[in-house]
DSSP file (Angstrom, degrees, kcal/mol; ACC not computed):
  #  RESIDUE AA STRUCTURE BP1 BP2  ACC     N-H-->O    O-->H-N    N-H-->O    O-->H-N    TCO  KAPPA ALPHA  PHI   PSI    X-CA   Y-CA   Z-CA
    1    1 A X              0   0    0      0, 0.0     2,-0.5     0, 0.0    14,-0.1   0.000 360.0 360.0 360.0 132.8  -19.5   10.5   60.4
    2    2 A X        -     0   0    0      2,-0.0    14,-2.6     0, 0.0     2,-0.5  -0.900 360.0-153.4-121.6 100.8  -20.1   11.3   64.1
    3    3 A X  E     -A   15   0A   0     -2,-0.5     2,-0.5    12,-0.2    12,-0.2  -0.611  10.4-171.7 -78.3 123.0  -16.8   11.1   66.0
    4    4 A X  E     -A   14   0A   0     10,-2.8    10,-1.9    -2,-0.5     2,-0.2  -0.964  15.7-141.7-115.6 115.1  -17.3   10.3   69.7
    5    5 A X  E     -A   13   0A   0     -2,-0.5     8,-0.3     8,-0.2     2,-0.1  -0.492  17.5-117.1 -76.8 144.1  -14.2   10.6   71.8
    6    6 A X    >   -     0   0    0      6,-2.6     3,-0.5    -2,-0.2     5,-0.3  -0.458  18.3-131.1 -71.5 153.4  -13.4    8.1   74.6
    7    7 A X  T 3  S+     0   0    0     65,-2.8    66,-0.1     1,-0.2    -1,-0.1   0.129  88.2  91.2 -96.4  21.5  -13.3    9.7   78.1
    8    8 A X  T 3  S-     0   0    0     64,-0.3    -1,-0.2     4,-0.1    65,-0.1   0.279  98.8-117.5 -96.2  10.6  -10.0    8.0   79.0
    9    9 A X  S <  S+     0   0    0     -3,-0.5    -2,-0.1     3,-0.1    -4,-0.0   0.727  81.5 122.5  61.6  24.4   -8.0   11.0   77.7
   10   10 A X  S    S-     0   0    0      2,-0.1     3,-0.1    -4,-0.1    -1,-0.1   0.630  77.8-122.9 -88.1 -15.0   -6.3    8.7   75.2
   11   11 A X        +     0   0    0     -5,-0.3     2,-0.1     1,-0.3    -4,-0.0   0.392  67.7 135.7  84.9  -3.7   -7.4   10.8   72.2
   12   12 A X        +     0   0    0     -7,-0.1    -6,-2.6    -6,-0.0    -1,-0.3  -0.421  28.1 174.6 -77.3 155.4   -9.1    7.7   70.7
   13   13 A X  E     -A    5   0A   0     -8,-0.3     2,-0.3    -2,-0.1    -8,-0.2  -0.932  18.8-142.8-149.7 167.8  -12.6    8.0   69.2
   14   14 A X  E     -A    4   0A   0    -10,-1.9   -10,-2.8    -2,-0.3     2,-0.9  -0.967  25.2-113.1-137.0 158.3  -15.2    5.9   67.3
   15   15 A X  E >>  -A    3   0A   0     -2,-0.3     4,-1.0   -12,-0.2     3,-0.5  -0.795  24.3-169.2 -92.0 105.3  -17.7    6.6   64.6
   16   16 A X  T 34 S+     0   0    0    -14,-2.6     3,-0.2    -2,-0.9    -1,-0.2   0.826  82.5  60.9 -64.0 -32.7  -21.1    6.3   66.1
   17   17 A X  T 34 S+     0   0    0    -15,-0.3    -1,-0.2     1,-0.2   -14,-0.1   0.842 111.3  37.2 -66.2 -33.4  -22.8    6.5   62.7
   18   18 A X  T <4 S+     0   0    0     -3,-0.5    -1,-0.2   -16,-0.1    -2,-0.2   0.553  99.4  95.6 -96.7  -7.7  -21.1    3.3   61.4
   19   19 A X  S  < S-     0   0    0     -4,-1.0     2,-0.4    -3,-0.2    32,-0.2  -0.503  79.6-113.9 -83.1 151.6  -21.2    1.4   64.7
   20   20 A X  E     -B   50   0B   0     30,-2.7    30,-2.2    -2,-0.2     2,-0.4  -0.731  32.9-142.0 -84.2 130.0  -23.9   -1.2   65.6
   21   21 A X  E     -B   49   0B   0     -2,-0.4     2,-0.5    28,-0.2    28,-0.2  -0.770  13.8-166.0 -99.5 137.2  -25.9    0.0   68.5
   22   22 A X  E     -B   48   0B   0     26,-3.0    26,-2.0    -2,-0.4     2,-0.1  -0.973  16.4-147.4-120.9 113.8  -27.3   -2.3   71.3
   23   23 A X        -     0   0    0     -2,-0.5    24,-0.1    24,-0.2     2,-0.1  -0.471  21.3-108.3 -80.0 149.6  -29.9   -0.7   73.4
   24   24 A X        -     0   0    0     22,-0.4     2,-0.2    -2,-0.1    -1,-0.1  -0.418  28.0-116.7 -75.7 152.8  -30.2   -1.5   77.1
   25   25 A X        -     0   0    0     -2,-0.1    12,-2.6    11,-0.0    13,-0.4  -0.519  38.0-173.6 -79.7 156.6  -33.1   -3.6   78.5
   26   26 A X  E     -E   36   0C   0     10,-0.2     2,-0.3    -2,-0.2    10,-0.2  -0.933  15.5-160.3-145.8 168.4  -35.4   -1.9   81.0
   27   27 A X  E     -E   35   0C   0      8,-1.8     8,-3.4    -2,-0.3     2,-0.6  -0.949  28.6-107.9-144.6 164.8  -38.3   -2.5   83.3
   28   28 A X  E     -E   34   0C   0     -2,-0.3     6,-0.2     6,-0.2     5,-0.0  -0.862  34.9-139.3 -99.3 125.1  -41.0   -0.4   85.0
   29   29 A X    >   -     0   0    0      4,-3.1     3,-1.9    -2,-0.6    -1,-0.0  -0.177  30.3 -98.1 -74.3 171.8  -40.5    0.1   88.7
   30   30 A X  T 3  S+     0   0    0      1,-0.3    -1,-0.1     2,-0.1    -2,-0.0   0.781 126.6  56.6 -61.4 -26.5  -43.3    0.0   91.2
   31   31 A X  T 3  S-     0   0    0      2,-0.1    -1,-0.3     1,-0.0    -2,-0.0   0.480 122.3-107.9 -84.7  -1.3  -43.3    3.8   91.2
   32   32 A X  S <  S+     0   0    0     -3,-1.9     2,-0.3     1,-0.3    -2,-0.1   0.497  73.9 136.2  91.8   4.1  -43.9    3.7   87.4
   33   33 A X        -     0   0    0      1,-0.0    -4,-3.1    -5,-0.0     2,-0.4  -0.631  58.8-118.7 -86.3 143.2  -40.4    4.8   86.4
   34   34 A X  E     -E   28   0C   0     -2,-0.3     2,-0.4    -6,-0.2    -6,-0.2  -0.694  36.1-161.5 -77.9 130.2  -38.5    3.1   83.5
   35   35 A X  E     -E   27   0C   0     -8,-3.4    -8,-1.8    -2,-0.4     2,-0.4  -0.933  21.4-119.9-120.9 135.8  -35.3    1.6   84.9
   36   36 A X  E  >  -E   26   0C   0      5,-2.0     4,-2.5    -2,-0.4     5,-0.4  -0.604  22.6-144.4 -70.1 124.5  -32.2    0.5   83.1
   37   37 A X  T  4 S+     0   0    0    -12,-2.6    -1,-0.2    -2,-0.4   -11,-0.1   0.880  94.1  48.0 -62.2 -39.9  -31.8   -3.2   83.9
   38   38 A X  T  4 S+     0   0    0    -13,-0.4    -1,-0.2     1,-0.2     7,-0.1   0.924 122.1  31.5 -70.6 -45.0  -28.0   -3.1   84.0
   39   39 A X  T  4 S-     0   0    0      5,-0.3    -2,-0.2     2,-0.2    -1,-0.2   0.763  93.3-139.3 -85.0 -24.7  -27.6   -0.1   86.3
   40   40 A X     <  +     0   0    0     -4,-2.5     2,-0.4     1,-0.3    -3,-0.1   0.641  67.2 110.1  75.0  14.1  -30.8   -0.6   88.3
   41   41 A X        -     0   0    0      3,-0.4    -5,-2.0    -5,-0.4     3,-0.3  -0.934  67.4-142.1-125.4 145.1  -31.4    3.1   88.1
   42   42 A X  S    S+     0   0    0     -2,-0.4    -8,-0.1    -7,-0.2    -1,-0.1   0.633 103.2  41.6 -78.4 -11.4  -34.0    5.2   86.3
   43   43 A X  S    S+     0   0    0      1,-0.1    20,-3.1    -7,-0.1     2,-0.5   0.460 100.8  72.8-114.8  -3.0  -31.5    8.0   85.6
   44   44 A X  E     + C   0  62B   0     -3,-0.3    -3,-0.4    18,-0.2     2,-0.3  -0.952  61.6 178.3-120.3 115.2  -28.4    6.1   84.6
   45   45 A X  E     - C   0  61B   0     16,-2.9    16,-2.8    -2,-0.5     2,-0.4  -0.869  14.5-157.6-121.5 147.5  -28.4    4.4   81.2
   46   46 A X  E     - C   0  60B   0     -2,-0.3   -22,-0.4    14,-0.2     2,-0.4  -0.965   6.0-174.4-123.4 141.3  -25.9    2.4   79.2
   47   47 A X  E     - C   0  59B   0     12,-2.3    12,-3.0    -2,-0.4     2,-0.4  -0.999  14.0-147.7-132.5 135.0  -25.7    1.7   75.5
   48   48 A X  E     -BC  22  58B   0    -26,-2.0   -26,-3.0    -2,-0.4     2,-0.4  -0.831  12.0-167.4-105.7 140.4  -23.2   -0.6   73.8
   49   49 A X  E     -BC  21  57B   0      8,-2.8     8,-2.7    -2,-0.4     2,-0.5  -0.952  13.1-152.4-125.1 146.2  -21.7   -0.1   70.4
   50   50 A X  E     -BC  20  56B   0    -30,-2.2   -30,-2.7    -2,-0.4     6,-0.2  -0.979  23.6-144.1-115.7 117.2  -19.7   -2.4   68.2
   51   51 A X    >   -     0   0    0      4,-3.0     3,-1.8    -2,-0.5   -32,-0.1  -0.254  25.7-107.5 -77.4 166.1  -17.4   -0.5   65.8
   52   52 A X  T 3  S+     0   0    0      1,-0.3    -1,-0.1   -37,-0.2   -33,-0.0   0.743 121.8  57.2 -61.1 -23.1  -16.5   -1.5   62.3
   53   53 A X  T 3  S-     0   0    0      2,-0.1    -1,-0.3     0, 0.0   -34,-0.0   0.391 123.2-103.8 -91.7   2.3  -13.1   -2.5   63.6
   54   54 A X  S <  S+     0   0    0     -3,-1.8     2,-0.3     1,-0.3    -2,-0.1   0.617  74.8 136.0  89.2  13.7  -14.5   -4.9   66.1
   55   55 A X        -     0   0    0     21,-0.0    -4,-3.0    19,-0.0     2,-0.5  -0.749  48.6-135.5 -94.6 142.6  -14.2   -2.9   69.3
   56   56 A X  E     -CD  50  75B   0     19,-0.7    19,-2.8    -2,-0.3     2,-0.4  -0.835  20.6-169.5 -95.8 133.6  -16.9   -2.7   71.9
   57   57 A X  E     -CD  49  74B   0     -8,-2.7    -8,-2.8    -2,-0.5     2,-0.5  -0.989   6.9-155.9-125.5 128.7  -17.7    0.8   73.2
   58   58 A X  E     -CD  48  73B   0     15,-3.1    15,-2.4    -2,-0.4     2,-0.5  -0.906   4.6-164.7-106.5 127.8  -19.9    1.5   76.2
   59   59 A X  E     -CD  47  72B   0    -12,-3.0   -12,-2.3    -2,-0.5     2,-0.5  -0.958   3.3-167.5-111.7 124.6  -21.6    4.8   76.6
   60   60 A X  E     -CD  46  71B   0     11,-2.8    11,-2.0    -2,-0.5     2,-0.3  -0.955   8.9-176.3-112.7 124.4  -23.0    5.6   80.1
   61   61 A X  E     -C   45   0B   0    -16,-2.8   -16,-2.9    -2,-0.5     2,-0.4  -0.906  12.5-151.9-122.8 150.3  -25.3    8.6   80.3
   62   62 A X  E     -C   44   0B   0     -2,-0.3   -18,-0.2   -18,-0.2     4,-0.2  -0.979  11.1-155.7-125.2 129.6  -27.0   10.2   83.3
   63   63 A X  S    S+     0   0    0    -20,-3.1     2,-0.2    -2,-0.4   -19,-0.1   0.654  84.6  56.0 -75.2 -15.5  -30.3   12.1   83.2
   64   64 A X  S    S-     0   0    0    -21,-0.4     2,-1.1     2,-0.1    -2,-0.1  -0.663 110.1 -80.5-110.0 168.4  -29.3   14.0   86.4
   65   65 A X  S    S+     0   0    0     -2,-0.2    -2,-0.1     1,-0.1    -1,-0.0  -0.578  78.6 126.5 -72.7 103.9  -26.2   16.0   87.1
   66   66 A X    >>  +     0   0    0     -2,-1.1     3,-1.9    -4,-0.2     4,-0.7  -0.403  25.0 171.2-156.6  66.9  -23.7   13.3   87.8
   67   67 A X  G >4 S+     0   0    0      1,-0.3     3,-0.6     2,-0.2    -1,-0.0   0.774  75.8  61.9 -59.5 -28.9  -20.6   13.8   85.6
   68   68 A X  G 34 S+     0   0    0      1,-0.2    -1,-0.3     3,-0.0    -2,-0.0   0.722 102.1  53.1 -70.7 -17.9  -18.5   11.1   87.3
   69   69 A X  G <4 S+     0   0    0     -3,-1.9    -1,-0.2     2,-0.0    -2,-0.2   0.683  96.8  81.9 -87.0 -19.0  -21.1    8.5   86.3
   70   70 A X    <<  +     0   0    0     -4,-0.7     2,-0.3    -3,-0.6    -9,-0.2  -0.475  55.8 128.8 -86.8 156.6  -21.0    9.3   82.6
   71   71 A X  E     -D   60   0B   0    -11,-2.0   -11,-2.8    -2,-0.1     2,-0.4  -0.922  49.4-124.6 171.5 166.8  -18.4    8.1   80.2
   72   72 A X  E     +D   59   0B   0     -2,-0.3   -65,-2.8   -13,-0.2     2,-0.3  -0.965  43.3 163.5-130.4 110.6  -17.4    6.5   76.9
   73   73 A X  E     -D   58   0B   0    -15,-2.4   -15,-3.1    -2,-0.4     2,-0.3  -0.931  40.4-111.1-133.9 152.3  -15.1    3.6   77.4
   74   74 A X  E     -D   57   0B   0     -2,-0.3     2,-0.4   -17,-0.2   -17,-0.3  -0.607  34.1-153.1 -77.7 142.7  -13.8    0.6   75.5
   75   75 A X  E     -D   56   0B   0    -19,-2.8   -19,-0.7    -2,-0.3     2,-0.0  -0.956  14.5-119.4-121.5 136.6  -15.1   -2.7   76.8
   76   76 A X     >  -     0   0    0     -2,-0.4     4,-2.3     1,-0.1     5,-0.2  -0.354  32.7-108.7 -70.3 156.4  -13.3   -6.1   76.5
   77   77 A X  H  > S+     0   0    0      1,-0.2     4,-2.5     2,-0.2     5,-0.2   0.856 116.2  52.7 -57.4 -39.6  -15.2   -8.8   74.6
   78   78 A X  H  > S+     0   0    0      1,-0.2     4,-2.1     2,-0.2    -1,-0.2   0.933 112.2  44.9 -64.2 -44.4  -16.0  -10.9   77.6
   79   79 A X  H  > S+     0   0    0      1,-0.2     4,-2.4     2,-0.2    -1,-0.2   0.871 112.0  53.8 -64.9 -36.4  -17.6   -8.0   79.5
   80   80 A X  H  X S+     0   0    0     -4,-2.3     4,-2.9     2,-0.2    -2,-0.2   0.899 107.5  50.1 -64.6 -40.6  -19.4   -7.0   76.3
   81   81 A X  H  X S+     0   0    0     -4,-2.5     4,-2.7     2,-0.2     5,-0.2   0.914 109.7  51.3 -64.0 -41.9  -20.9  -10.5   76.1
   82   82 A X  H  X S+     0   0    0     -4,-2.1     4,-2.5     1,-0.2    -2,-0.2   0.932 112.2  46.9 -57.9 -45.6  -22.0  -10.2   79.7
   83   83 A X  H  X S+     0   0    0     -4,-2.4     4,-1.3     2,-0.2    -2,-0.2   0.927 111.8  50.3 -62.6 -46.1  -23.6   -6.9   78.9
   84   84 A X  H  <>S+     0   0    0     -4,-2.9     5,-3.1     1,-0.2     3,-0.3   0.917 113.2  45.4 -61.2 -44.2  -25.3   -8.2   75.8
   85   85 A X  H ><5S+     0   0    0     -4,-2.7     3,-1.8     1,-0.2     5,-0.2   0.926 110.4  53.5 -65.6 -44.5  -26.7  -11.3   77.6
   86   86 A X  H 3<5S+     0   0    0     -4,-2.5    -1,-0.2     1,-0.3    -2,-0.2   0.754 111.2  48.3 -61.6 -24.0  -27.9   -9.2   80.6
   87   87 A X  T 3<5S-     0   0    0     -4,-1.3    -1,-0.3    -3,-0.3    -2,-0.2   0.180 122.6-100.8-105.8  16.6  -29.8   -6.9   78.2
   88   88 A X  T < 5S+     0   0    0     -3,-1.8     3,-0.3     1,-0.1    -3,-0.2   0.718  84.2 124.8  79.9  21.6  -31.5   -9.7   76.2
   89   89 A X     >< +     0   0    0     -5,-3.1     4,-1.5     1,-0.2     3,-0.4  -0.156  21.5 131.7-105.4  38.4  -29.2   -9.7   73.1
   90   90 A X  H  > S+     0   0    0     -5,-0.2     4,-1.5     1,-0.2    -1,-0.2   0.867  70.9  54.7 -59.0 -38.6  -28.4  -13.5   73.3
   91   91 A X  H  > S+     0   0    0     -3,-0.3     4,-2.3     1,-0.2    -1,-0.2   0.866 104.8  54.1 -64.8 -35.1  -29.1  -14.0   69.6
   92   92 A X  H  > S+     0   0    0     -3,-0.4     4,-2.4     2,-0.2    -1,-0.2   0.860 101.8  58.5 -66.7 -34.8  -26.6  -11.2   68.7
   93   93 A X  H  <>S+     0   0    0     -4,-1.5     5,-2.2     1,-0.2    -1,-0.2   0.919 109.7  44.4 -59.0 -43.1  -23.9  -13.0   70.7
   94   94 A X  H ><5S+     0   0    0     -4,-1.5     3,-1.5     1,-0.2    -2,-0.2   0.926 112.7  50.5 -66.8 -45.0  -24.4  -16.0   68.4
   95   95 A X  H 3<5S+     0   0    0     -4,-2.3    -2,-0.2     1,-0.3    -1,-0.2   0.839 108.6  52.6 -61.9 -33.4  -24.5  -13.9   65.3
   96   96 A X  T 3<5S-     0   0    0     -4,-2.4    -1,-0.3    -5,-0.1    -2,-0.2   0.407 112.1-121.4 -84.5   2.9  -21.3  -12.1   66.3
   97   97 A X  T < 5 +     0   0    0     -3,-1.5     3,-0.2    -4,-0.1    -3,-0.2   0.922  67.0 139.5  57.6  48.9  -19.5  -15.5   66.8
   98   98 A X     >< +     0   0    0     -5,-2.2     4,-2.1     1,-0.2     3,-0.3  -0.091  19.3 125.1-110.3  31.8  -18.7  -14.8   70.4
   99   99 A X  H  >  +     0   0    0      1,-0.2     4,-2.8     2,-0.2     5,-0.2   0.838  68.3  58.1 -62.2 -34.4  -19.5  -18.3   71.6
  100  100 A X  H  > S+     0   0    0     -3,-0.2     4,-0.9     1,-0.2    -1,-0.2   0.904 109.7  43.8 -65.6 -38.9  -16.1  -18.7   73.3
  101  101 A X  H  4 S+     0   0    0     -3,-0.3     4,-0.4     1,-0.2     3,-0.3   0.882 114.5  51.0 -69.4 -37.9  -16.7  -15.7   75.5
  102  102 A X  H >< S+     0   0    0     -4,-2.1     3,-1.6     1,-0.2     4,-0.4   0.892 103.9  57.5 -66.3 -39.3  -20.2  -16.8   76.2
  103  103 A X  H >< S+     0   0    0     -4,-2.8     3,-1.0     1,-0.3    -1,-0.2   0.787  96.7  63.3 -65.0 -26.5  -19.1  -20.3   77.2
  104  104 A X  T 3< S+     0   0    0     -4,-0.9    -1,-0.3    -3,-0.3    -2,-0.2   0.671 100.3  55.1 -69.1 -16.0  -16.8  -18.8   79.9
  105  105 A X  T <  S+     0   0    0     -3,-1.6    -1,-0.2    -4,-0.4    -2,-0.2   0.549  81.1 111.8 -94.0  -9.4  -19.9  -17.5   81.6
  106  106 A X    <         0   0    0     -3,-1.0    -3,-0.0    -4,-0.4    -4,-0.0  -0.430 360.0 360.0 -69.8 137.2  -21.7  -20.8   81.9
  107  107 A X              0   0    0     -2,-0.1    -1,-0.1     0, 0.0    -3,-0.0   0.402 360.0 360.0 -95.7 360.0  -22.1  -22.2   85.4
């Protein structure tokens, strides 16, 4: 078990070892750097986790010294679906039975 505390000072935590991990999508910039698609930055990355209890947790890490940009926060299902779709995990949205949240995003 790997307990990861949320950074909202609530004392809540999640078990990273038992959670399902969703990696961010990326692209290579014109300068050759790998860039996180969601943040648009080569040094700021996000990873989404789904806990065994059904909570979504977003971890934001920064390769540079920027502590205010980093954090571990709970994410509501609609925002999590947005994140999953933006990062190419559309099939996972269907598998997780989150169609109602996905349908709210349709234009």
